[in-house]
VEXTOR-614440 format. One record per residue (C-alpha): x, y, z. Coordinates in Angstrom, 1 decimal, padded with zeros to 4 digits, always signed. Layout:
BEGIN
<east = X north = Y up = Z>
...
//
This chain:
BEGIN
<east = +161.9 north = +064.9 up = -025.1>
<east = +163.9 north = +067.0 up = -027.5>
<east = +167.5 north = +066.2 up = -027.7>
<east = +170.3 north = +068.7 up = -027.2>
<east = +171.2 north = +068.9 up = -030.8>
<east = +167.6 north = +069.8 up = -031.8>
<east = +167.6 north = +072.7 up = -029.2>
<east = +170.9 north = +074.1 up = -030.6>
<east = +169.7 north = +073.9 up = -034.1>
<east = +166.5 north = +075.9 up = -033.3>
<east = +168.6 north = +078.6 up = -031.6>
<east = +170.9 north = +078.8 up = -034.6>
<east = +167.9 north = +079.4 up = -036.9>
<east = +166.6 north = +082.2 up = -034.6>
<east = +169.9 north = +084.0 up = -034.7>
<east = +170.1 north = +083.9 up = -038.5>
<east = +166.5 north = +085.1 up = -039.1>
<east = +166.0 north = +088.9 up = -039.7>
<east = +165.1 north = +090.9 up = -036.6>
<east = +161.7 north = +092.5 up = -036.4>
<east = +161.8 north = +096.3 up = -036.1>
<east = +159.0 north = +098.5 up = -034.8>
<east = +156.9 north = +100.3 up = -037.4>
<east = +157.8 north = +103.9 up = -038.1>
<east = +156.1 north = +106.5 up = -035.8>
<east = +154.8 north = +109.7 up = -037.3>
<east = +156.5 north = +112.8 up = -035.6>
<east = +154.6 north = +116.1 up = -035.5>
<east = +156.0 north = +118.8 up = -037.7>
<east = +156.4 north = +121.3 up = -034.8>
<east = +158.9 north = +118.8 up = -033.2>
<east = +161.0 north = +118.5 up = -036.3>
<east = +164.2 north = +120.7 up = -036.4>
<east = +164.0 north = +123.6 up = -038.8>
<east = +166.0 north = +123.2 up = -042.0>
<east = +166.5 north = +126.9 up = -042.6>
<east = +170.0 north = +128.3 up = -042.8>
<east = +171.6 north = +129.1 up = -039.4>
<east = +171.8 north = +132.8 up = -038.4>
<east = +175.2 north = +134.2 up = -039.0>
<east = +176.4 north = +137.3 up = -037.2>
<east = +179.0 north = +139.5 up = -038.6>
<east = +181.3 north = +141.7 up = -036.5>
<east = +181.0 north = +144.6 up = -039.0>
<east = +177.3 north = +144.6 up = -038.7>
<east = +176.9 north = +144.1 up = -042.5>
<east = +174.6 north = +141.1 up = -042.1>
<east = +172.7 north = +139.1 up = -039.6>
<east = +170.3 north = +140.7 up = -037.2>
<east = +169.6 north = +144.4 up = -037.9>
<east = +168.7 north = +146.7 up = -035.1>
<east = +165.7 north = +148.8 up = -035.4>
<east = +166.5 north = +152.5 up = -035.4>
<east = +165.7 north = +154.1 up = -032.0>
<east = +162.8 north = +156.5 up = -032.0>
<east = +164.0 north = +160.1 up = -031.6>
<east = +162.7 north = +161.9 up = -028.6>
<east = +160.7 north = +165.0 up = -029.4>
<east = +162.8 north = +168.1 up = -028.7>
<east = +161.6 north = +171.6 up = -027.9>
<east = +163.3 north = +174.8 up = -028.9>
<east = +161.8 north = +176.6 up = -026.0>
<east = +161.0 north = +175.6 up = -022.4>
<east = +157.6 north = +174.0 up = -022.1>
<east = +154.7 north = +176.1 up = -020.7>
<east = +151.4 north = +174.8 up = -019.4>
<east = +147.8 north = +176.1 up = -019.3>
<east = +147.3 north = +177.7 up = -015.9>
<east = +143.6 north = +178.2 up = -016.2>
<east = +142.6 north = +174.9 up = -014.4>
<east = +145.3 north = +175.4 up = -011.8>
<east = +144.4 north = +176.8 up = -008.4>
<east = +146.2 north = +180.1 up = -007.8>
<east = +146.5 north = +182.2 up = -004.7>
<east = +146.6 north = +185.8 up = -003.6>
<east = +149.8 north = +187.0 up = -001.9>
<east = +148.2 north = +187.0 up = +001.6>
<east = +146.7 north = +183.5 up = +001.1>
<east = +150.0 north = +182.1 up = +000.0>
<east = +151.7 north = +183.7 up = +003.0>
<east = +149.1 north = +182.3 up = +005.3>
<east = +149.7 north = +178.7 up = +004.1>
<east = +153.5 north = +179.1 up = +004.1>
<east = +153.5 north = +180.4 up = +007.7>
<east = +151.5 north = +177.3 up = +008.7>
<east = +154.3 north = +175.1 up = +007.2>
<east = +157.0 north = +177.2 up = +009.0>
<east = +155.5 north = +177.3 up = +012.5>
<east = +158.1 north = +177.3 up = +015.2>
<east = +161.0 north = +178.3 up = +013.0>
<east = +163.0 north = +181.5 up = +013.5>
<east = +161.4 north = +184.3 up = +011.5>
<east = +164.7 north = +185.8 up = +010.5>
<east = +166.3 north = +182.6 up = +009.2>
<east = +163.4 north = +181.4 up = +007.0>
<east = +163.1 north = +183.2 up = +003.7>
<east = +160.4 north = +183.8 up = +001.2>
<east = +161.5 north = +183.0 up = -002.4>
<east = +159.9 north = +184.0 up = -005.7>
<east = +160.4 north = +181.8 up = -008.8>
<east = +159.6 north = +183.5 up = -012.1>
<east = +158.9 north = +180.9 up = -014.8>
<east = +159.6 north = +182.5 up = -018.2>
<east = +158.4 north = +181.8 up = -021.7>
<east = +161.8 north = +181.7 up = -023.4>
<east = +163.9 north = +179.8 up = -025.9>
<east = +166.5 north = +177.4 up = -024.7>
<east = +169.3 north = +178.9 up = -026.7>
<east = +168.2 north = +182.5 up = -026.1>
<east = +169.8 north = +185.2 up = -024.0>
<east = +169.9 north = +184.7 up = -020.2>
<east = +168.7 north = +187.3 up = -017.7>
<east = +171.3 north = +188.3 up = -015.1>
<east = +171.3 north = +191.4 up = -013.0>
<east = +171.5 north = +192.8 up = -009.5>
<east = +168.7 north = +194.5 up = -007.5>
<east = +168.5 north = +196.4 up = -004.2>
<east = +165.1 north = +195.5 up = -002.7>
<east = +163.1 north = +198.1 up = -000.7>
<east = +163.4 north = +195.9 up = +002.3>
<east = +166.8 north = +194.0 up = +002.3>
<east = +166.6 north = +190.3 up = +002.9>
<east = +170.3 north = +189.5 up = +003.5>
<east = +172.1 north = +191.7 up = +006.1>
<east = +175.3 north = +189.7 up = +006.4>
<east = +177.1 north = +191.0 up = +003.3>
<east = +180.9 north = +190.5 up = +003.6>
<east = +182.9 north = +192.0 up = +000.7>
<east = +186.5 north = +191.3 up = -000.3>
<east = +188.4 north = +193.5 up = -002.7>
<east = +191.2 north = +192.5 up = -005.1>
<east = +193.6 north = +195.4 up = -005.4>
<east = +197.4 north = +196.0 up = -005.5>
<east = +199.1 north = +195.2 up = -002.2>
<east = +201.1 north = +198.5 up = -002.0>
<east = +198.6 north = +201.1 up = -003.0>
<east = +196.2 north = +203.6 up = -001.5>
<east = +193.4 north = +201.4 up = -002.8>
<east = +194.1 north = +198.8 up = -000.1>
<east = +193.7 north = +201.3 up = +002.7>
<east = +190.5 north = +202.7 up = +001.0>
<east = +189.0 north = +199.3 up = +000.8>
<east = +189.7 north = +198.6 up = +004.5>
<east = +188.1 north = +201.8 up = +005.5>
<east = +185.0 north = +201.0 up = +003.5>
<east = +184.6 north = +197.8 up = +005.5>
<east = +186.2 north = +195.1 up = +003.3>
<east = +186.8 north = +191.9 up = +005.2>
<east = +189.7 north = +190.8 up = +003.0>
<east = +192.0 north = +192.8 up = +000.6>
<east = +195.1 north = +192.3 up = -001.5>
<east = +196.2 north = +190.4 up = -004.6>
<east = +198.6 north = +187.4 up = -004.1>
<east = +197.8 north = +187.1 up = -000.4>
<east = +194.1 north = +187.0 up = -001.2>
<east = +194.6 north = +184.6 up = -004.1>
<east = +196.5 north = +182.2 up = -001.9>
<east = +193.8 north = +182.4 up = +000.8>
<east = +191.2 north = +181.5 up = -001.8>
<east = +193.3 north = +178.5 up = -003.0>
<east = +193.5 north = +177.3 up = +000.6>
<east = +189.7 north = +177.5 up = +001.0>
<east = +189.8 north = +180.5 up = +003.3>
<east = +186.9 north = +182.5 up = +001.9>
<east = +185.4 north = +184.7 up = +004.7>
<east = +183.3 north = +186.7 up = +002.2>
<east = +180.2 north = +186.3 up = +000.1>
<east = +180.9 north = +189.2 up = -002.3>
<east = +184.1 north = +189.7 up = -004.3>
<east = +185.0 north = +192.8 up = -006.4>
<east = +188.2 north = +193.5 up = -008.3>
<east = +189.7 north = +196.9 up = -009.1>
<east = +190.6 north = +197.5 up = -012.7>
<east = +194.3 north = +197.8 up = -011.8>
<east = +194.3 north = +194.1 up = -010.6>
<east = +192.2 north = +192.7 up = -013.5>
<east = +195.2 north = +191.3 up = -015.3>
<east = +196.5 north = +189.6 up = -012.0>
<east = +193.0 north = +188.1 up = -011.5>
<east = +193.1 north = +186.5 up = -015.0>
<east = +196.6 north = +185.2 up = -014.4>
<east = +195.6 north = +183.6 up = -011.1>
<east = +193.1 north = +181.2 up = -012.8>
<east = +190.6 north = +181.1 up = -010.0>
<east = +187.6 north = +180.6 up = -012.1>
<east = +187.1 north = +177.0 up = -011.1>
<east = +187.1 north = +177.9 up = -007.5>
<east = +185.1 north = +181.1 up = -007.6>
<east = +182.8 north = +180.4 up = -010.5>
<east = +180.6 north = +177.7 up = -008.9>
<east = +180.2 north = +179.9 up = -005.9>
<east = +179.1 north = +182.9 up = -008.0>
<east = +182.0 north = +185.0 up = -006.7>
<east = +184.1 north = +185.4 up = -009.9>
<east = +184.3 north = +189.2 up = -010.7>
<east = +183.3 north = +190.1 up = -014.2>
<east = +182.2 north = +193.1 up = -016.3>
<east = +178.7 north = +191.7 up = -016.7>
<east = +178.0 north = +191.7 up = -013.0>
<east = +179.8 north = +195.1 up = -012.6>
<east = +182.1 north = +193.6 up = -010.0>
<east = +185.2 north = +194.8 up = -011.9>
<east = +185.3 north = +198.5 up = -011.2>
<east = +187.4 north = +201.5 up = -010.9>
<east = +185.2 north = +203.1 up = -008.2>
<east = +185.5 north = +200.9 up = -005.1>
<east = +183.3 north = +203.1 up = -002.9>
<east = +180.3 north = +203.3 up = -005.3>
<east = +180.5 north = +199.5 up = -006.0>
<east = +180.7 north = +198.5 up = -002.4>
<east = +177.8 north = +200.7 up = -001.4>
<east = +175.7 north = +199.2 up = -004.2>
<east = +176.6 north = +195.7 up = -003.1>
<east = +175.6 north = +196.2 up = +000.5>
<east = +172.0 north = +195.2 up = +000.7>
<east = +171.8 north = +194.2 up = -003.0>
<east = +171.0 north = +190.8 up = -004.3>
<east = +172.0 north = +189.1 up = -007.6>
<east = +169.7 north = +186.9 up = -009.7>
<east = +170.3 north = +184.8 up = -012.8>
<east = +168.0 north = +182.8 up = -015.1>
<east = +168.6 north = +179.1 up = -015.0>
<east = +166.6 north = +176.6 up = -017.2>
<east = +164.0 north = +179.3 up = -017.9>
<east = +163.5 north = +180.2 up = -014.2>
<east = +164.7 north = +183.2 up = -012.2>
<east = +164.7 north = +182.8 up = -008.4>
<east = +165.3 north = +185.3 up = -005.7>
<east = +164.8 north = +185.5 up = -001.9>
<east = +162.3 north = +188.4 up = -001.5>
<east = +161.7 north = +188.4 up = +002.2>
<east = +162.1 north = +186.9 up = +005.7>
<east = +159.3 north = +185.0 up = +007.4>
<east = +158.9 north = +188.0 up = +009.8>
<east = +158.1 north = +190.4 up = +007.0>
<east = +154.6 north = +192.0 up = +006.8>
<east = +152.5 north = +191.3 up = +003.7>
<east = +153.1 north = +194.9 up = +002.5>
<east = +156.8 north = +194.6 up = +002.9>
<east = +156.8 north = +191.4 up = +000.9>
<east = +154.5 north = +192.9 up = -001.7>
<east = +156.9 north = +195.9 up = -002.2>
<east = +159.8 north = +193.5 up = -002.7>
<east = +157.9 north = +191.3 up = -005.1>
<east = +156.8 north = +194.4 up = -007.2>
<east = +160.4 north = +195.7 up = -007.3>
<east = +161.7 north = +192.3 up = -008.4>
<east = +159.1 north = +191.9 up = -011.1>
<east = +159.7 north = +195.4 up = -012.4>
<east = +163.4 north = +194.8 up = -012.6>
<east = +163.0 north = +191.5 up = -014.5>
<east = +160.5 north = +193.0 up = -016.9>
<east = +163.0 north = +195.9 up = -017.5>
<east = +165.6 north = +193.3 up = -018.3>
<east = +163.3 north = +191.6 up = -020.7>
<east = +162.5 north = +194.8 up = -022.5>
<east = +166.2 north = +195.3 up = -023.3>
<east = +166.3 north = +192.0 up = -025.1>
<east = +165.5 north = +191.7 up = -028.8>
<east = +161.8 north = +191.0 up = -029.4>
<east = +162.6 north = +188.1 up = -031.8>
<east = +163.4 north = +185.9 up = -028.8>
<east = +159.8 north = +186.3 up = -027.3>
<east = +160.8 north = +186.3 up = -023.7>
<east = +158.1 north = +186.9 up = -021.1>
<east = +156.9 north = +186.0 up = -017.6>
<east = +154.7 north = +182.9 up = -017.6>
<east = +154.1 north = +182.1 up = -013.9>
<east = +155.0 north = +183.5 up = -010.5>
<east = +155.5 north = +181.0 up = -007.6>
<east = +156.0 north = +181.9 up = -003.9>
<east = +157.7 north = +179.4 up = -001.7>
<east = +159.8 north = +179.3 up = +001.5>
<east = +162.9 north = +177.6 up = +002.8>
<east = +161.0 north = +174.5 up = +004.0>
<east = +157.5 north = +175.0 up = +002.5>
<east = +155.9 north = +174.2 up = -000.9>
<east = +155.3 north = +176.6 up = -003.7>
<east = +152.1 north = +178.5 up = -004.4>
<east = +151.2 north = +179.9 up = -007.8>
<east = +150.2 north = +183.6 up = -007.4>
<east = +147.3 north = +185.2 up = -009.3>
<east = +148.5 north = +188.8 up = -008.9>
<east = +146.0 north = +189.6 up = -006.1>
<east = +147.0 north = +190.8 up = -002.6>
<east = +144.1 north = +190.6 up = -000.2>
<east = +143.0 north = +187.4 up = +001.6>
<east = +140.1 north = +185.5 up = +000.1>
<east = +138.7 north = +184.9 up = +003.6>
<east = +137.0 north = +188.0 up = +004.9>
<east = +137.8 north = +187.1 up = +008.4>
<east = +141.5 north = +187.3 up = +007.7>
<east = +143.2 north = +190.7 up = +007.4>
<east = +146.8 north = +191.4 up = +006.3>
<east = +147.5 north = +192.6 up = +009.8>
<east = +146.9 north = +189.1 up = +011.1>
<east = +149.9 north = +187.9 up = +009.0>
<east = +152.5 north = +190.1 up = +010.7>
<east = +152.4 north = +189.0 up = +014.3>
<east = +154.9 north = +186.6 up = +015.8>
<east = +153.8 north = +183.0 up = +015.3>
//
């Protein structure tokens, strides 16, 4: 049996002998950390990651137009037939037919803007206000002609308070300076009520201007499209056709007055209604179905 001294001596030798270490293990390269220089970002953008330049969107100098040959187009009576189906049960005097004329025109070109009196008026609730000096014969004349509101400062204050009981506003030339001083463009402009020389609503002849405004409608080109209500749902096809022809003739006359260098012209004519979709017109009038006659489209639905 080994003595205690022998046991202690053997333990001492073990503690002094070099320790055995495991053999080195090969580590795959993809697990080794990269030794490249760290990415440094600079606040000035002079170094580090560089952003790729954004691709510029293609811009067009004129409003885009499309080939209409593969598109289904309709005669006026066919379009009315489908629109009346969408508007079944609605009051024939409150629902309006609307024409949208899509133009071939440049984005920075002149804009069409005018007024027209249709053969069959669509809006019959014209209410005209007249800006004229308070103490003058013009005030009494405007009231006799049927103006719903007249005056200068009193009318300006009513407009500022939101009291606008009119849908047409004209200004006599004697009050033009007072209108400019009142700074009402932000209130009247978005509503299309601001008098101006272009719309012929600043005038020296109140009677002639008011008679022209009654039953007349204004239109203006926006984003290459001119829109106008051309009829009520209760209109006959012939009444609607007469209004469409008058509107088209007026717009083409406006285009002829513009310089030819702008190349403005009518590209497409679309008929829609207050609650119905739009139908591209092909210029025809009669129904494509021989069983349907224009007289069938003028009865009460």
